[in-house]
C-alpha positions in Angstrom: 0.0 0.0 0.0 1.3 3.4 -1.0 1.6 6.2 1.5 1.4 8.8 -1.2 -1.6 11.0 -1.4 -3.9 10.1 -4.3 -3.4 12.2 -7.4 -6.2 14.5 -8.7 -6.6 12.4 -11.8 -7.1 9.3 -9.7 -9.6 11.1 -7.5 -11.5 12.3 -10.6 -11.5 8.9 -12.2 -12.8 7.2 -9.0 -15.4 9.9 -8.6 -16.7 9.3 -12.1 -16.8 5.6 -11.5 -18.7 5.9 -8.2 -21.1 8.4 -9.8 -21.8 6.1 -12.7 -22.4 3.1 -10.4 -24.6 5.2 -8.1 -26.8 6.4 -11.0 -27.1 2.9 -12.4 -28.2 1.7 -9.0 -30.8 4.5 -8.6 -28.7 6.7 -6.3 -27.2 10.2 -6.6 -23.9 11.7 -5.4 -23.8 15.0 -3.7 -24.1 17.7 -6.3 -21.4 19.8 -4.6 -18.5 18.7 -6.8 -15.7 20.0 -4.5 -17.3 18.3 -1.4 -17.8 15.1 -3.3 -14.2 15.1 -4.6 -12.9 15.5 -1.0 -15.0 12.6 0.2 -13.7 10.4 -2.7 -10.1 11.6 -1.8 -10.8 10.3 1.8 -12.1 7.0 0.4 -8.9 6.5 -1.7 -6.7 7.4 1.3 -8.5 4.9 3.4 -8.2 2.3 0.6 -4.4 3.0 0.5 -4.2 2.8 4.3 -6.4 -0.2 5.0 -6.9 -1.9 1.7 -10.6 -1.1 1.5 -12.6 2.2 1.0 -14.0 2.8 4.5 -16.2 5.8 5.0 -13.9 8.8 5.5 -16.3 10.2 8.2 -16.0 7.3 10.5 -13.2 5.7 12.5 -11.9 2.6 10.8 -10.2 -0.1 12.9 -8.0 -1.3 10.1 -9.5 -4.8 10.1 -11.8 -5.5 7.2 -14.0 -7.9 9.2 -14.7 -5.2 11.8 -15.3 -2.5 9.2 -17.5 -4.3 6.7 -20.4 -2.1 7.7 -18.6 1.1 6.8 -17.1 0.1 3.5 -18.5 2.5 1.0 -21.4 2.3 0.2 -22.0 1.5 3.9 -24.7 -0.5 5.5 -26.3 2.7 6.8 -26.6 4.6 3.5 -30.2 3.6 2.7 -31.7 4.2 6.2 -29.9 7.5 6.3 -31.2 8.5 2.8 -34.7 7.4 3.7 -34.8 9.4 7.0 -32.4 12.3 6.4 -32.1 12.6 2.6 -28.4 11.9 2.7 -26.0 9.3 4.1 -23.9 10.1 7.1 -21.0 11.6 5.2 -23.4 13.1 2.6 -21.7 11.4 -0.4 -25.1 10.0 -1.4 -28.1 12.2 -1.5 -31.8 11.8 -2.2 -33.7 13.1 -5.3 -35.0 15.9 -3.2 -31.5 17.1 -2.3 -30.4 16.7 -6.0 -33.4 18.9 -7.1 -32.6 21.4 -4.4 -36.0 20.9 -2.7 -34.4 20.1 0.7 -31.0 20.8 2.3 -28.7 18.3 3.9 -28.7 18.8 7.6 -27.0 17.0 10.5 -27.2 13.2 10.3 -26.8 11.3 13.6 -24.5 8.3 13.7 -26.4 5.1 13.5 -23.5 2.7 13.6 -23.7 0.7 16.9 -20.7 0.8 19.3 -17.9 -1.7 18.6 -19.0 -3.9 21.5 -22.5 -4.2 20.2 -21.3 -5.1 16.7 -18.9 -7.8 18.1 -21.8 -9.2 20.2 -24.0 -9.4 17.1 -21.3 -11.1 15.0 -20.6 -13.7 17.7 -24.0 -15.3 17.2 -23.7 -15.7 13.4 -22.2 -19.2 13.6 -25.5 -20.7 14.5 -27.5 -22.3 11.8 -30.1 -20.0 10.3 -32.9 -22.5 10.9 -32.1 -22.6 14.6 -32.4 -18.8 15.2 -34.7 -16.0 14.7 -33.8 -13.7 11.8 -32.4 -10.3 13.0 -34.1 -8.5 10.1 -37.1 -9.0 7.9 -36.5 -10.2 4.4 -37.9 -8.0 1.6 -38.6 -9.1 -1.9 -38.8 -6.9 -5.0 -42.1 -7.8 -6.7 -40.7 -6.8 -10.0 -37.5 -8.9 -10.2 -37.4 -11.1 -7.1 -34.4 -9.4 -5.5 -34.2 -10.3 -1.8 -32.6 -8.3 1.0 -32.6 -8.6 4.8 -32.8 -5.2 6.6 -35.1 -3.1 8.6 -36.9 -1.6 5.6 -36.7 -2.2 1.8 -34.1 -0.2 -0.2 -35.2 3.1 -1.8 -34.6 1.6 -5.2 -34.0 -2.0 -6.2 -30.4 -2.4 -7.3 -31.3 -4.9 -9.9 -34.3 -3.5 -11.7 -34.5 0.0 -10.3 -38.1 -0.5 -8.9 -39.0 1.9 -6.2 -39.4 1.1 -2.5 -43.2 0.7 -2.8 -42.7 -2.3 -5.1 -41.2 -4.4 -2.3 -43.1 -6.8 -0.1 -42.1 -8.5 3.2 -41.0 -12.0 2.2 -40.0 -13.4 5.6 
């Protein structure tokens, strides 16, 4: 891993890639270009430092298995977008922010403390049939995509169907 700061061309290329993937998935990057470029710079620095692009607005432990929830796009992106119109670092924003209908405000941290995350992971070795599911499973009625989380995603990553096209499956 290089200790050199990412070059502007590398930052711009990664920003373009993230923006393309976001739009293909029904998401939007923050329209403030300079702000977005700085966040992408942070992602690249963390990728050089740790080997994975952890959120630049959160403390990484440098151990991928402990940071899986904050590798961009993080596990908290959709709930934050749904509730606050932006993810915690505001890299991803809602349609309303993109259209300048609402402003991005303060977004509280929803990542559980390290001890709570470790406790949750310690129970994952049990067989699925022997334990209650920690989250409901949602199914896209359009394409059948399944996901386990508190609420369905804003947009299906496969077929781009909106949240209202999901049904609780399990």
